[in-house]
C-alpha positions in Angstrom: -15.9 6.4 17.0 -19.2 7.9 16.9 -20.1 6.6 19.9 -17.7 4.4 22.4 -17.4 1.4 24.5 -17.0 2.5 27.9 -15.6 -0.6 29.5 -13.3 -3.8 28.2 -15.3 -6.9 27.9 -13.6 -10.4 27.7 -11.9 -11.3 24.6 -13.4 -13.7 22.4 -11.6 -17.6 21.3 -9.6 -17.2 18.7 -11.1 -19.4 15.7 -9.3 -21.3 12.7 -9.5 -18.4 10.6 -6.2 -17.0 9.5 -5.5 -13.6 8.4 -3.7 -13.4 5.2 -0.8 -11.6 6.9 1.6 -11.8 9.6 2.7 -9.5 12.1 5.6 -7.2 11.3 8.6 -6.4 13.5 7.0 -3.9 16.3 9.4 -1.0 14.9 10.7 -2.0 11.3 9.3 0.4 8.4 7.0 -2.1 6.2 5.1 -2.2 2.7 1.7 -2.8 2.4 2.0 -6.7 2.7 2.1 -9.1 -0.1 -1.4 -9.8 -1.5 -1.6 -13.7 -0.5 -2.9 -16.3 -2.9 -7.1 -15.8 -3.4 -7.1 -12.4 -2.1 -7.0 -8.9 -4.1 -5.8 -5.7 -3.4 -8.8 -3.2 -3.7 -7.2 -0.4 -1.7 -3.6 0.6 -0.1 -1.3 3.9 0.7 1.6 3.3 1.7 1.9 7.2 3.1 5.2 7.2 1.0 4.6 11.2 0.0 7.6 13.5 1.1 8.2 15.1 4.4 5.6 17.6 5.7 3.0 16.6 2.6 -0.6 15.6 3.2 -1.9 12.6 2.2 -3.6 11.8 -1.3 -6.1 13.8 -2.1 -7.0 11.2 -4.6 -7.9 8.8 -1.7 -8.3 10.6 1.1 -10.6 13.7 2.8 -9.2 15.4 5.4 -12.3 16.3 8.0 -12.1 19.5 9.7 -13.5 21.6 12.2 -15.8 20.4 15.3 -18.6 18.6 13.1 -20.0 17.8 9.8 -21.7 20.4 8.3 -25.3 19.7 9.9 -24.1 16.8 11.9 -23.7 16.4 15.5 -21.7 18.8 17.6 -17.9 17.5 18.5 -18.4 14.8 16.5 -21.0 13.0 18.1 -18.9 12.1 21.1 -18.1 15.2 22.9 -14.4 15.3 22.0 -13.2 18.7 22.3 -10.4 19.4 19.5 -10.7 21.1 16.0 -9.7 19.2 13.1 -7.4 21.3 10.7 -5.5 20.3 7.6 -2.3 21.8 9.0 1.1 19.6 8.4 1.5 20.5 12.3 -1.7 18.2 12.7 -1.4 15.8 10.0 1.5 14.9 7.5 3.6 12.4 5.7 6.9 11.9 7.3 9.1 11.1 4.7 10.0 7.7 5.7 6.9 6.2 4.8 4.5 7.0 7.2 1.6 9.7 8.0 1.5 11.1 11.2 -1.8 12.6 13.2 -0.3 14.6 16.1 -2.4 16.8 18.5 -1.7 20.4 19.9 -2.4 22.7 22.1 -1.8 26.5 22.0 -0.9 28.8 24.5 -4.7 29.2 25.3 -5.4 25.5 26.4 -7.5 24.9 22.5 -6.6 21.8 21.3 -6.1 20.6 17.7 -5.8 17.5 16.0 -6.7 15.5 12.4 -9.0 13.2 11.3 -9.3 11.6 7.4 -11.5 9.4 5.9 -11.6 7.4 2.2 -13.1 8.8 -0.5 -14.2 5.3 -1.6 -17.2 4.3 0.3 -17.8 0.8 -1.3 -15.6 -1.2 0.9 -17.7 -4.6 1.2 -17.2 -8.3 0.8 -17.4 -10.0 -2.9 -20.5 -12.0 -3.1 -20.0 -14.9 -0.8 -16.7 -13.3 -0.1 -14.6 -12.0 2.2 -13.6 -7.8 2.9 -10.2 -7.6 5.4 -9.4 -3.7 6.6 -5.8 -3.4 8.5 -3.5 -0.9 9.2 -0.1 -1.1 11.1 -0.1 1.5 13.4 1.6 2.8 16.5 -0.4 4.3 18.9 0.4 7.8 20.3 3.8 6.9 23.0 2.3 8.7 26.0 1.2 7.0 29.2 -0.1 7.9 32.8 -1.1 11.0 33.6 0.5 12.8 30.2 -2.1 10.5 27.9 -5.0 11.8 29.7 -7.7 12.5 26.9 -5.7 10.6 23.7 -8.1 8.8 21.6 -6.6 7.1 18.7 -8.8 5.4 16.2 -8.9 3.3 12.9 -12.8 2.8 12.0 -15.4 2.1 9.6 -18.8 3.8 8.7 -21.4 2.6 6.6 -21.6 4.5 3.7 -25.1 6.2 3.9 -23.8 8.0 6.8 -21.7 10.3 4.3 -24.3 13.4 3.8 -26.9 12.1 6.5 -24.7 12.1 9.5 -28.3 11.7 11.5 -28.6 8.0 10.7 -26.1 6.2 13.0 -26.1 3.6 14.3 -28.3 1.9 12.0 -25.8 2.3 9.2 -23.2 0.4 11.2 -19.3 1.1 12.6 -16.6 -0.9 12.9 -14.0 -0.1 15.3 -11.1 -1.8 14.1 -8.7 -0.3 16.7 -9.6 2.4 19.6 -7.5 3.3 22.9 -8.1 5.7 25.3 -5.7 7.5 27.7 -2.3 5.4 27.1 -3.5 2.2 28.0 -2.2 -1.0 27.0 -4.9 -2.2 25.2 -7.1 -1.8 21.5 -10.9 -2.2 21.6 -12.5 -3.8 18.6 -16.2 -2.6 18.7 -19.5 -3.3 16.6 -22.0 -0.4 16.3 -25.4 -1.0 15.2 -29.1 -0.9 15.6 -30.5 2.0 17.3 -29.2 4.3 19.8 -30.1 3.8 23.2 -30.0 0.1 23.5 -31.0 -2.0 20.7 -29.4 -5.1 19.0 -25.8 -3.6 19.9 -26.5 -2.1 23.4 -25.7 1.6 21.9 -24.2 3.4 23.0 -21.6 1.1 24.2 -21.9 -1.5 21.1 -20.7 -4.9 21.0 -16.9 -4.7 22.2 -13.6 -6.8 23.3 -10.4 -5.7 24.3 -6.8 -7.1 25.0 -2.8 -6.0 25.3 -1.4 -5.7 22.3 0.9 -8.9 21.8 4.8 -8.8 22.2 5.1 -4.9 23.5 3.1 -2.6 24.4 0.6 -0.7 22.2 2.3 2.3 22.4 5.6 1.0 22.5 6.2 0.3 18.5 4.1 -0.6 15.7 0.6 -3.2 16.0 -1.1 -4.6 12.9 -4.7 -4.0 13.6 -7.1 -6.0 11.1 -11.3 -6.5 10.8 -12.7 -8.8 8.5 -16.5 -9.3 7.1 -16.6 -13.1 6.1 -19.6 -13.7 4.2 -18.2 -17.4 3.1 -19.7 -18.8 6.0 -23.0 -19.0 7.7 -24.2 -17.7 10.1 -21.9 -14.7 8.3 -19.0 -13.8 10.8 -17.3 -10.3 12.1 -14.0 -10.8 13.4 -11.1 -8.5 15.0 -7.5 -9.1 15.6 -4.2 -7.8 16.4 -0.7 -8.5 15.4 -2.7 -11.5 13.5 -4.4 -12.9 16.8 -7.5 -12.8 17.0 -9.6 -11.2 19.8 -13.1 -10.4 18.9 -16.0 -11.6 16.8 -19.6 -11.1 16.2 -21.8 -13.8 14.4 -25.2 -12.8 11.9 -26.8 -15.0 14.6 -26.4 -12.4 17.5 -28.5 -9.8 15.8 -31.6 -9.6 14.5 -32.3 -9.8 10.5 -33.7 -6.3 10.1 -30.7 -5.0 12.5 -27.9 -7.4 10.1 -29.6 -6.2 7.0 -29.2 -2.0 8.0 -25.4 -2.7 8.8 -24.4 -4.9 5.5 -26.5 -3.8 3.1 -24.0 -1.4 1.4 -20.2 -0.7 1.5 -18.2 1.2 4.2 -15.6 4.1 4.4 -12.3 4.0 6.4 -11.6 6.8 9.1 -8.0 7.4 11.0 -8.0 10.4 13.6 -6.8 11.0 17.0 -9.7 12.7 19.3 -8.8 14.6 22.5 -11.4 14.2 25.3 -14.6 12.9 25.1 -17.1 10.1 26.0 -14.7 7.4 25.9 -11.6 8.1 27.5 -13.3 10.2 30.0 -15.8 7.3 31.0 -12.5 5.6 32.0 -10.6 8.5 33.9 -13.3 11.7 34.4 -12.9 14.4 32.6 -9.9 15.1 29.9 -7.5 15.9 28.6 -6.4 17.6 31.7 -3.4 20.3 32.6 -1.1 17.1 32.9 -1.8 16.0 29.5 1.0 16.3 27.1 0.6 17.4 23.7 2.7 16.8 20.5 2.6 12.8 20.7 1.6 11.5 17.2 -0.5 8.7 16.3 1.9 6.9 13.5 0.3 5.2 10.6 2.5 3.1 8.4 0.0 1.6 5.9 -3.8 1.5 5.3 -4.9 -2.0 3.1 -8.1 -3.6 1.9 -8.4 -6.8 0.4 -11.1 -8.8 -1.0 -11.6 -13.1 -1.0 -13.9 -14.1 -3.8 -16.7 -16.5 -2.7 -20.0 -18.1 -4.5 -23.1 -17.0 -3.2 -24.1 -15.2 -0.1 -24.5 -11.4 -0.1 -25.3 -9.6 -3.7 -22.5 -8.4 -5.6 -22.2 -4.9 -5.5 -20.5 -5.0 -8.9 -21.9 -7.5 -10.8 -20.7 -8.6 -14.3 -23.2 -7.9 -17.0 -25.2 -10.3 -18.1 -23.9 -12.2 -21.6 -27.4 -12.1 -23.3 -29.9 -9.7 -21.5 -33.4 -10.9 -22.5 -35.2 -7.9 -24.3 -38.3 -6.3 -23.2 -38.4 -7.7 -19.8 -37.0 -4.3 -17.9 -38.1 -0.7 -17.2 -38.6 1.5 -20.1 -35.4 3.7 -20.8 -37.4 6.3 -22.3 -39.6 6.9 -19.2 -39.4 9.0 -16.3 -36.9 7.1 -13.8 -36.9 8.7 -10.5 -33.7 9.1 -8.6 -35.0 8.1 -5.4 -36.1 4.5 -7.0 -32.7 2.7 -7.0 -32.0 -0.9 -6.5 -28.6 0.1 -4.6 -27.1 3.2 -3.3 -23.8 4.2 -1.9 -23.4 7.3 0.1 -27.1 9.2 -0.9 -29.8 10.6 0.9 -33.4 11.4 0.1 -35.1 14.4 0.8 -38.7 16.3 -0.2 -38.4 18.3 -3.4 -40.1 21.6 -4.7 -39.9 20.8 -8.4 -42.7 20.1 -10.4 -44.5 17.0 -9.6 -43.4 16.8 -5.9 -42.1 13.1 -4.6 -38.4 12.8 -3.3 -35.1 14.0 -4.5 -31.6 12.5 -3.8 -30.0 15.2 -1.9 -26.3 16.1 -0.8 -24.5 13.9 -4.0 -20.6 14.4 -3.5 -17.6 12.8 -4.7 -17.8 8.7 -4.5 -21.4 9.0 -4.3 -23.6 6.5 -6.7 -27.0 4.9 -7.5 -28.0 1.3 -9.3 -31.5 1.4 -11.4 -31.2 -2.5 -12.3 -32.9 -3.7 -15.6 -33.3 -0.8 -17.8 -34.8 -1.7 -20.8 -32.8 0.4 -23.7 -34.4 -1.5 -26.9 -33.2 -2.0 -30.2 -32.8 1.1 -31.5 -29.9 2.9 -30.1 -30.7 5.4 -27.3 -28.1 8.5 -27.6 -28.9 10.7 -25.1 -29.3 11.4 -21.3 -31.1 13.7 -19.9 -31.2 14.8 -16.0 -33.3 17.1 -13.4 -30.6 18.5 -11.1 -30.4 21.5 -8.9 -26.7 22.8 -6.9 -26.2 25.5 -4.2 -22.8 24.7 -4.1 -20.4 27.0 -3.5 -18.1 29.1 -5.8 -15.8 26.9 -7.3 -17.7 23.6 -6.3 -18.5 21.3 -9.4 -18.3 18.0 -10.4 -19.8 15.4 -13.3 -22.8 13.4 -13.4 -21.9 10.2 -14.9 -23.9 7.0 -16.9 -22.0 3.9 -16.4 -23.5 0.2 -17.5 -23.7 -2.9 -15.6 -20.5 -2.0 -13.1 -19.7 1.4 -11.3 -16.0 1.0 -12.1 -16.9 0.5 -15.8 -15.8 3.2 -18.3 -18.9 6.1 -18.5 -20.5 6.0 -21.1 -21.5 9.7 -21.1 -21.4 12.5 -18.3 -22.3 16.5 -18.2 -20.6 18.8 -15.7 -22.6 20.9 -13.0 -21.8 23.8 -10.8 -24.4 25.8 -8.5 -27.6 26.5 -10.1 -28.5 28.8 -7.6 -30.0 26.9 -4.8 -30.5 23.1 -4.0 -34.3 23.3 -5.3 -33.2 25.6 -8.5 -34.0 22.8 -10.9 -32.9 22.3 -14.6 -32.6 19.9 -17.1 -29.2 18.9 -18.6 -28.3 16.6 -21.4 -25.6 14.7 -22.5 -24.6 12.7 -25.4 -24.2 9.1 -24.4 -22.8 6.1 -26.5 -25.5 4.0 -28.6 -27.4 1.9 -26.1 -29.5 -1.2 -26.6 -30.8 -4.0 -24.7 -31.3 -4.7 -21.2 -28.5 -3.1 -18.6 -28.3 -2.2 -14.9 -27.8 1.5 -14.9 -25.6 3.3 -12.6 -25.3 6.7 -11.8 -22.0 8.0 -10.4 -20.8 11.4 -8.5 -17.2 12.7 -9.0 -15.7 15.8 -7.9 -12.1 16.9 -6.8 -13.7 18.7 -4.2 -15.0 16.9 -0.9 -18.0 19.1 -0.7 -21.6 18.4 -2.3 -22.1 19.6 -5.2 -25.6 18.3 -6.6 -28.9 17.0 -6.3 -30.9 14.7 -8.5 -34.7 14.4 -9.2 -35.5 12.6 -12.0 -33.3 11.2 -15.5 -34.6 9.5 -18.6 -33.1 8.9 -21.9 -33.5 9.7 -25.7 -32.8 8.2 -29.1 
């Protein structure tokens, strides 16, 4: 959805890989499918809220307006609608579904909705597989009345959040796209550089096919994407109702492009755009006066599963070393530069005006994180964490800077709250007590907030006894 596949391509031949879920009846409401043996449900939303309610703010961010702050205009695609949090555009229906409904006002202006998961860490475990799936009924509209309709279920690389200028290098998996009411689902990979590059941008590497059994618009179908690191070379695979129709192999891309695309987690998005590059490429300028508003994309569930493996890509949440070797890590009591992370999710860097110059982590918000490997606390316990932070967040926006050891889902050993400090380069050093820590650990700094807005910059941190 940041850019588009402009024309259908031949479908890839099915392989022996079988998704762990079977297609459901095209009209029946369903729960999230049972998790098969060998798989773990990493995330799921069955949209069981009351009629007219918004999706869970714990799980989802509602995007509004015509762009991210500082991001490309019209969401980078030329779409013409404005996204809102109005239940008329976005709401649960009380029957286990989420409805995204495009509307046109008396002046001809369009509104619709777009949501994205707060979590940005969806990726395979080491040597394993991640599967991203949703059961969706595309808008039930065809012909001239459908011109400009562009529903999608997709995933973006975590570093895009807060940067908005690093596409397509960070990767995009379009799990389900459809335009103009055509009976077809498109699956597309975006990566590398734009224009051109390894993924032929801005078209991407894509394939399409008709929905099996019944038209895409006539009922629910299940759309699934798998990222498989259990095979060599690794594979990306696209399915509709359990039938594979597209794949991309690691061997098709150069090592740098693949690494830039797979070295982080992803977040999921659901949206219904109106007009833009993809529908216009197939039908000229859209929407038109004949386009009918008010026909929703209906989402039954969204789920992410993982299957464990061995070897392959690095584990984003490694288990702690049961017997760390003291004296071999980075000194916890020196100045640890925030930009010197081992791995991160959702962060970006910028030049700092703080004393000493260099760079700071910028635009940190809910769900962002950074890992610092092999921090040596020694044999005498550390009892304090200090961080150099700044915030230009508006009134009412605040959050927590948290310290975790050896896994970013471990309980925090300490944290402090931060709100506006007077500017994004208005720096102060904030202390926090932590549980007594000895030995060598991977340190995770995580950032948590009840608001979707960015709330803090981080220049450096250290620990004290």
